[in-house]
N, C-alpha and C positions, 0 to 999 in steps of 0.2 A: 371220731370220738363221739360217744353218745351225748346228746343234749340232756340237761336236767329234766326236761319234760318227760323223757322216756322212762324215768325212774318213778314217775307218779303212778299210784295204784290205779289200774283200769277198772271201770265199772263193769257190772255184769253185761255180757253180750246177749243181745236179743236173738231169739230164734226166728226162723223165716216164716212167721205167721203174724197176724194182726197185733198191733200195739194198742192195748185196751185199757181204758180208765173206767173204774166202777166207783161211783160216789154214793155212799150209803147214808140213809137217815140214822139208822141204828148204830150205836157204838160197838156192840158186840154180836148180837144175834145174826144179822145179815153178814157182816164181815167174816164171822166164824164159819158160816155156811159156805161162803165163796172160797175161803182159804182151804177148807176141806175138799171142795170140788176141784180146785186147782191142783192140790196135791195128788188126788186120785187120778186125774187125767194128765199129770206130769206137765202142767203148764208153767212156763218159766216166770219167776217173779220179775224178770226184766221186761216181760211182755204184758203182764197183767198187774196193774196198780190198783189197789183197793184202799179207798180213803174215806174218812168221816170228817167233814169240815166242822168248824166250830158252830156255825149257825145251820141248823138242820131243818128249817122249814122248807117246803118244796121249792119256792122261788130262789132261795139262796143255794140250794143244792144244784139247781139248773144253772144258776149264774156261775157257781164254782166250776162246774163241768165245762161250760163254754169258755171260761178264762183259760183253763188248762188245755183245752183243745187248741186254742190259739197259740199258747206259749210253748207247749211240749210236743206238738205234732202227733197226737194220738190218731190212730185210724178211726176209732170209735170211742164214744163216751156214753155210759149208761147211768141214768139217775134213778136210784132205787129208793122209793118213798111210799108212805101209806096215805090213805084218805083220812084216817081216823083223826078228827079234831083239828085239821088244818084249814084255816080260812082262805089261804091262797093256793089251794090245791088246783082248782080249775085254771087259775091264772098261769100256774107253772106248766100245765099241760098245753094251754094255748100257746105259750111262748115256745115250747119245744116244736109244736106243729108249724109255727110261723117263722121260726128262725132259719137262717141260712144253713146251719149245720143240721137242723132237723129235716129240712127239705132235701139235702144232698145225702142223707142216710148215714150221718156220722154221730148224731145226737139222738138218744132214745130215752123215753120215760118208761120205767119198769115199775108199775104201780100195783098196789094191793088194796082191796076194799073188804073189810075195814082196815086190815093190818096184815103184816107179813105172815102171821100164823095161819091165814087161810091157805097159803101155799103148803105149809106143813100139813094141815089137815087133809088136803087133797092127795097126799101120799097114801092115805089110809082109806078114804071114802069119798064118794061124790056127793056134793050137796049144792043146791041152788037156793036154799032157804035163806032169806036175808037175816043179817045179824044187826040188831039195834040195841040201844041202851035200855036196860030194865032196872029201875030203881038205882041202886048204887053201882051196879055192874055196867061198865062200858061195853060197847059192841065188841071191842077187842078182848075184854075179860071173858066174854061169853064164847068167843072162838077158842081161847086158851083152855076153857073148861072142856070143850069138845076134844081138843088135841090131847089132853091128859087122859081121856078115855082110851086112847090108843098108845100114847107115849107117856107112861106114868112118870111123874117127877119132873116133867118138862118145866123149865124156867127160861125166861129171856136171858140171853147171854151164854147159854149152855154150849161149852166148847165141843162137845161130842155130838151135836145135833146132826151134822152132815153124815157122820158114820152111821147113825141110827136110821137115817132116812134113805141112804144110798140104794138099798135093795129095791126100794119102791119108786124110784125116780121115773121109770117108764110109765108106771101107772099114774103118777102125778101129772106128767106131761099130757097123757091122754085125757085125764079128768079136767085139767085146766083148759085144754083146747075145746073140749065139749062144753064147758061152762061159758067160754068166750062166745061160741056160736049160739048157745041158748040165750045169753044176755043180748046179743045182737038181734035176736028174733023177738024177744019178749021184754027185755029190760028187767029190772031197773039198775043193773050193774052193781048189785050187792047180793051176794059176794062176787068178787072178781079178783083175778091176779094175772099179771103179765110175766110172772117169773119163769114160766115154761119157755119163753122166747130166749131169754139170756142163758138159761141153763142148757137148752138144746144147742145154742150157738157155741158155748164154751166146750161142751162135750165133744163137738166135732171140729174144734178150731185147729188142732194139729194136722187134721186131714186136708186143711186148706192152705198148707205151707206154700210160700212163694219163693223158689230157689234164688230168684234175682233180688230179693229184698236185702 
C-alpha cells in the first residue's frame, strides 16, 4: 500500500548540469535578462534560481549568496551588482576573494562599473571611456543615454531587453573581454563589466551535463 508521502506533489527534477544561484541587485532589469537567456538556452528553472534579496547593497548580496550556498547545496552562486553609488562595493569584492566559497570556485562577483547598462552598451559598441557624474546626471544616467542611441526607448526593467540584445551577444562578449584586458593594462576599471563571464558560462551549461548527477 502506498504511503501518504507518495501522494505529495514532487518538485521539479533537476537536469544533469550545475545547480546555480544568481543573486541580483536589480529587481527587474538583471532578472529579466537572465530569465530571457535561460529560456533561450532551455535551462531548467530547477537548476537556475534567480533571486533579488530585500537588502541589495553588495555586502548583503554576497551574504545572501553565501547563506544559500550553505543551506541549499548550489554548485555555484553568482552575485550580480554594480559599482554605482555603493560604499561597501570594495568590501564585498574582498569578501568574495577571501571566502572559502570564493577560493574553491563556488562564489563569484559579477560586477559592472558604473552599472549593468555598460554590458548592454557593449552589445552595440566598444568603449573604454570612463563614465562619471556630470551635473545632475549620474554616471549610470550617462550610460543609459548612450544605450538609447542604439536601443531607443530602453528603460530599466524592460522585459524584452534580452530578446533585443540576443543577436549581439557574441559581440558583447568580445568587447567585454577586450575591455577587461585593456583595464588590466591601463586602468582605471571604469567602465568595466564581468557579465560576459556568467553569460558565456550559462550559454554552454547544457553541454557540461554530468550523467551521474
